[in-house]
N, C-alpha and C positions, 0 to 999 in steps of 0.2 A: 568323351574326350577331355572334358575340364577334370574329371576325377583323376584321369591319367596325368595331366599337367600338374594338379595339386600333389600327386605322389611324388612326381620328379622333383618338384620344387621342394619337397620336405626331404626326400631321400639324398640327393646329390650334394647339397651343401653339408649335410651330416657326415657323409663320407669324406668330403675333402676337409672338414674341421678336425678329423682325428688325427692324433698326433704322430701314428705311424705312417700315415699317408704321405706327410712331409718326408719323413725318413726314407721311405720307400722311393718316392720321386727323387731325392737328393743322391741315394745310393745308385739308383738307374742311371741318372745323368751322368754322374762321376765314372761309373764303369765303362760306359759305352764312350765316353771322350776319352778316357784311358786307352781302350781298346784302339780307336783310331789312330791317337798318338803314338802308340806303341809300332803301329804298322805304317805309319806315315813315312814317305820316302826321305832317306838322311842325305841324298846327293842330289845333284842339279840333273842328272841323267833321267831322261823320260822313259817310262816303261811303255814302250809301244805296243808290247804284246797283250797288256792288260792282266796279266799273271797276278800281281800283287794287288790289284784293285778287286779282282774276282776272290782273292783269299780274304781280303778285308770284308768284302760283301758276305761271304759264307760264314765268317765268325760273327758278324752282326747278326745274322739271320739265324744261327743256333743260339745266341745269347738273347735274342728278343723272344724266341720260343720258349726257351727255359724259364725267363722272367715271366712271360705270360702263364706258363702251366704252374708256377711256383706261387704267383701273386693272386691271380684272378679267381681261382675257385673257392678261397678261404673266406672272401668278403660276403658273397650271397649265402652260404651255407651258416657262418655264424651271425651274420645280420639277422636272419629271419629267425633264429633260435633265440636270440635275445629279445626280438619283439614278442614271441611267445611267452617267454619267461618272466618278461615286465609287464605282460597282459596289455601291451600297447596294440598288439594284432586284435585283440578284443575289441578295443575302441574302433579300429578299422572296420572291422566286419559288422559292427553295429551302425556304422555311418550308412548315409545313402549310396555310398560307393560300390559297385559290383565287383566282384572276385576277379573278373577278368581285368578290369581297370586297375585293381591293387597290383595284380601281377604284370601287365604291360608296364605300368609305371616304374615298380622295382627294377624290371628288366632293362628299362630304357636307362634308367639312373646309372646301373650298374655298367652297361655298355658304354655310357659316356665316360664313366669313371676309367674303363678299360682304355678306351679312345685316347684320354688324356695321358695315360700311362705311355701309350705308343708314341703321342707327340712329343714326348720327352726325348725320345730316340731320334727325332728328326734332324738336329743338328749333326749328329754323328753320322746319319744316313747321308745328308748333304756332302758332308766332307769325303765320305766314299764316292759318291757320284762325281765329285770333282776331280777325283783321280782317274777317271775314264773307265771305259769298257763296261759301262753298266747301262742297261736300258731303262729309261723311265718308266715306260708302260709295263713291259713283260717282267722286269726284276723287281723294281721298286714299288710300282702300284700293285703287282701281282702279290708281292711279300705281304704288304700290309693289308691287302684283301684277305688274303689266307689267315693271317693272324686275326683279323677281324671275325672271320667265320670261327676260329677257334675259340675266340673269347665269348662268342654268343653260345656255343655249346657247353663250355665250361660253366658258364653263368647260369644256364638252365640247369645243369647238373648239380651245381650248389644250391640253387633255389629248391630242387627235388629233394636233395639230402636234408635240407633245413626243415621240410615237412615231415620228415621221417625220424631223424635223430632228436633226442630229448635233451642233451647237454651240448655245449660248445665242444668240447673236447672230443665227445663222441661223433660231432658232427666234421671236425677236422679229420679224424681218421677214416671216416667213411668217405669223404670227398677226395681225400688224397688217395686213398686206396682205389677208388673208382678211376679216378684220373689216372693212376699207374697202371690199372687194367687196360683202360681206353687207349692209352698212349703207346705202350710198352708191350703188355702181354699179348695184345691184339696182333703184333707183328711176329712174333717168335715162332708161331707154327709155320708161317710162310718161309722163314729163315731156314728152318730144316727141311721143309718139304718142297721148295722151289725146284722146278725142273721135272717134276713128276706128272703123271697123268692119271693118278688115281682120284678117286672121289675127294679123299682127304686133302690132297693137294689143292684141287679147285675150291673146297670150301676155305681152306687156309689163304688162298689168294683173294677170294672176296672178302675174308674177315680182315686183311690188312688195311682194306679201304676205310675200315672204321677209325684207324689211327691216322693222324696228321703227319706223322714222320715220314712215310714214303711220299707223300704229296709235297712236303717241304724239300725232302731230297732231290726229287724231281725237278723243282721250280729252280734251285741253285745250282743244279747240274751235278750234283754229288753222286756217288755210287752208293747203291744201298748196302746195309750190312749184310754180310754173308753173301754177296753176289758171286755167282759162279761163271761170270762171262756172258750170261745170256742177255740179249738186247730188250729192253723194256720197250714194249710197243703200246701198253695201256695207257690211257690219259688219267694217271692217279689223282692229279688235282681236281680234275672234274667229279671224278668218283667220291673222293673224298667230300668235297663241297655238297655234293647231292646227299651223301649218306649223314652229314653232320646235319644238315637242314632239316633232313626228314626226322632224324632223332631228337633235334631241338623242338621241332613242331609237336612229337608225340610227348616228349617230357613236359612242354608247355601245357599240354591239354591235362595231363596227369597232375601237374602242380596246381593247375586252377581248380581241378575237382577236388583236391586234398586241402585247398585253402578253406576251411570251413570250422565249426565250433568244435568239432572232435580234437583240433590242435589244442585247446586249451583244457580239455575234459578228456584225456585219454583213459579210459577204462581197462581196468587190469584184473584178470580172474585171479583170485587168491589160490586157487587150485584145491588139491586134495592129496594129503600125504598118502604114499602108498601103504604105510603101516596101518592106516585106518580103513583100509578095503577089505573086502571078503577074503577068506583064505584061497578061494579058487582063483581070484583075480591077482593075488599076490604072487601064485604059484605060476600063472600064465606070464606075469611081467618078468619073474625070474628067468623064463625061457626066452623072453623077446627081448629082454635088455640085459646086455653084459654088466653095465652099470646104470642103475635106476635113477634118473634124475630127481624122482618124486620121492625117494626113500630117504629116511632120516639118517642124518650122518653121525657116525660114531665119535665119540669124544677124541680129542687129540692126545696122542701117545706121548709119553714123557720125553722120547729121544727126538721128536719132531719141534722144529722151530714152530711156535704159535703163530708168529706174524707171517710166515709163510703159508702156513694152512689158511690163515684169515685172507690173505691176498687170493688164493686159489678159490675161495669160497664165495668170496664177495666180489671178486673182479669180473667184469663181463667177458665170457668166453674163456674164464679161468678154472671152473669146475671140470671134475673129471670127465665126466661124459664129452664134454666140448674138446677136452684135450685128446681124448680117444678119437674123436672125429677128425682133429687136426692130424693125428698120427695117420689116420686112414686117407685124408687128403694128400700128406706128404708121401705115403706108398704109391698112390696112383700117380703124383708128380715124379716120383722116382722112375716108374716104369715109363712113363712118356719120354723122360729124360733118357733113360736107356736105351729105348728106341731110336729117339732122335740121334743119340750118339753113334749108334751103330749104322744108322742111315746116312748121317752126315759126314763122317769120316770117308766114306766112299768118293766124295766130291772134293773136299776141302782139305782133308788131313786132320789128324788128330789136335794139332795146336789151336787152329781156329775155333774148332767146336769147343774145346776147353775154354778158350777166351770168352765166347758167347756165353758158356755157363756160368762163368765168374762174374761177368758183368750182371747177368740177370739175378743171380742169387745176391749179390751186393745190394742191388736195386731194392730186392724184396725186403733185405734187412733194414736198410734206410728208411723204407715205408712204414714197416711194422714195429720197429724199436721205440721211436718217439711216441707212438700212440700208447704204448704199454708203460715205459719207463716216464713219460712226461708227468703222469699222474701220481708217481710213486709217493712224493711229499706234498706237492702242491694240491693234489686231490684231498689229502688229508686234511691240509690247512684250511681248505676253501669248505669241506664239508663238516669241519669240526671234530673230526675224528682223531686229530692230532692230540688234543688235550686229552681226549679219552686213552690214548696210548701213554701219554705221560702220567696219568694216574695209575698206571700199573707198575709192578715192580720190575719190569723189563728195563735192561740198560739199552742205550743207543747202539752198542755194537750189535746186539741181538736183534733190534729192529731193522737196522740198514742191513745186517746179513740176511735176513729173512726175506725182505723185499728184494734184494739183489738175487738170491736164490730163485724165487718165483719167476723173475724174468729170464734167469740163465735157462731155466728148464725149458720155458717156451721157446726160446732162441735156439737151444739144442735140437728141438723137434724140427725146426725149420732147416737147420742146417744137414740134418740127416736125410733131407729129401734128395740131395745132390750126391749122396754116396755110392748109390748103385750105378749112376752114370759116369763117376769116376772109376769105378771098380771095372766098367768095360773098357774105359780108357786105358786101364794097365793091362788088360788082357789083350787088347788089341796091338798095343805097343808097350811091352814090357820094361823098357828101358826108361819108362816115364813114371816108375813107381816111386822113385825119390821125389820127382817133381809135384806129383799128386799129393804126397804127404805134405809136402811144403804148402802146396795150395790150401789144403784143408787147415793147416795151422794158421796160415794168413787170414782165411775167411772166420776162423774162430777170434783171431784178435780184432778183425774188424766189427763183429758182434760185440765184443767186449768194450770197444773204444765206443761204439754207439750207444751201448746201454749206459756206460758211466758218463758220457756227456749228457744224456737225456736225465739221467738220475741227479747229477750235480746242478743242472740248470734248474731242475724241479725244486731244489732245496732253496732257491733264490727267489721263488714266486709264490703268491698265494692264490693264483689263479691258473687252474689247469690249461686252459685255452692258450695263455700267453707262454706258460712253460713249454708245452707242445709246439707252438709256433717258432720260438726261439730255438729249440732243439732242432727242428726241422732246418732252420736257417744256418745254424752251424755245421751240421753234419753236411749238408748241401755245399757249403763254401769250403768245407775240408777236403771232400772227396771229388765233387763235380769241379770245384774252382781249381784244384790241383790238375785235373785232368784236362782243363782249358788251357793252364800252361804248358802241357804236354802237347796239346794240339797245334800251339804256336811255337815249337821247338824250333831251334835254328834260326827263327826270324819271328820276333826278336830276341828270344830267350837263348842263351846259350846252353851247350850241353850241360855245363856243371850247375847252371840255375836250375834247369829242369829236372836234375837229380836230386837237388837238395830239396825242391819243392815236392817232388814224388816221394821223398823218405817219410813223409808223415802220413802217406797213402798206403795201407796195407793192401788194398786192392791192386796197386801198382806193382807190390811185391809179388803177389799171386800172379799177374800177367807177365811178369819178368820170370817167374819160376816156370811157366808153361811156354815161355819162349814165343810169345805172340809178337808179331810183326809192329815193330816200332819201341818195343820194350826190352828186347834181347840185348840192345847195345849199351844198357845201362849195367856196368859191371858192379857188383856187390850191393844192388838195390834191395834184394831181398832180405839179406841179413841186416841192413840198416831200417828198412820198415819195421822189422821184428823189434829192434831195439827200441827205435823211436815209439812204436806203438805200445810197448812194454812200460817205457817211461812215463807215457801219457797216460795209461791206465793207473799206475802206482800214484802220479800226481792228482788225477781226478779223484781217486779213491781217497786220498788223504783230505783234499779239499771237502769232499763230500762228508766225511766223518767229522772233521772240524766244524763244518757249518751244521750239521745235524746235532752236534753236542751243544752249539750255541743256542739253538732254537728249541733244544730240550729243556734248557735250564728255565727256572721259574721266571716269570714276568717280573 
């Protein structure tokens, strides 16, 4: 117990002394205060029905959930990785402390940090409670209890990722990817299969309990996404809390087991080049492998950009055999989307299914792109590779073009995953062929904006972790922030204000083209988002080029 207290006294003050902690707390406090002020009654007429108070409570609940998901996972993952790289973890393991004491101390310190983050929202929640129609036990206490369970699960997930990842940027990619899978991907199968009696529908119904979203929606009394009118009788809150605590316990045991000296000495086999094996084995590998990952690579052709080839050969998951696996995964995803589209249109209609596909794919782009583009220049600066590039006869234009091409090809493979699903939509409802083409253009613009935002941010930092974090924040502010304004349309934001804010969100243009409920009323939104996104891409490309040219110059 003394060892656990010692770890807590060491970890919690260090978390609170970080510069970003003050900024996070200040931004959260300002955002939640502004949310309540915007919804505060402007007249002396009492709202006896409680509709306005419930609307404020739902908005606060969504904002608190998004804050927890965005902020909490990053600290445990990057903190543990920094301990390993600075070799302070080696000192802890050589101390009289047990591994369980080290883990529990870090867990309690991080949970205390998360509780302080939630405590910042208490003034806004108190104002919401003062408006009436809010239960202090079921609503307020239930919401904070549910968010506390989510924090524990995400902290354990972050610590587990910290024992696996080797760098802070890879830790951020893995932890946010796992968080996206746990919160969003786990719900998508049930959205398409709900109401069925097949084994797949039953599995999807149980799988959604791994995500906190259905439990949160049930707590605040909102309708789940893609609902088809069926009354939900299951207690999703209890199911999620049970599954989250079980997963947290399993993850804690695995994490404690991995807290050993292998974190500082991760042996890695050098392997054996295929060209050095026997002739019979080389012939067998030609049959088994379309692209052999252990085969020597040929020289770079004269017509290829050498920086692009370098990115593919040195970047994690960038080599050809990994790209082919990504293509295979996209093909499987395309088949699933095609099946879901065919089944879903029977119950909801083409427009709602298309809207779900658009939101899911934009979420995938926003999760994937900063992890790839965030290290574009910051990773070179951090590793010292930028000075080696400066010593080559390459121009800045060729360097930037090669790096952007490497990311563009990867994102193009991700975008191809949805094409069969949209093809089925055009077959089911041929009049939507023009709308589907417009949606694909909007998704391409979304990917381009995400790539250029991350690349431009990367040129201003020397740390990949910092560049990746800032990129995630800017993209979430751009896309999720504008959608929050849309959620509060008509109260307090007017129709014109919402349309201006959505003009920078290409996803909103895609939803407008698909005529999804709530977006079809904004006339001309699609063309405006194309123009604004194109201008943003041009400005970001100009800033990236100028910034790259400046840091390319001799010191």
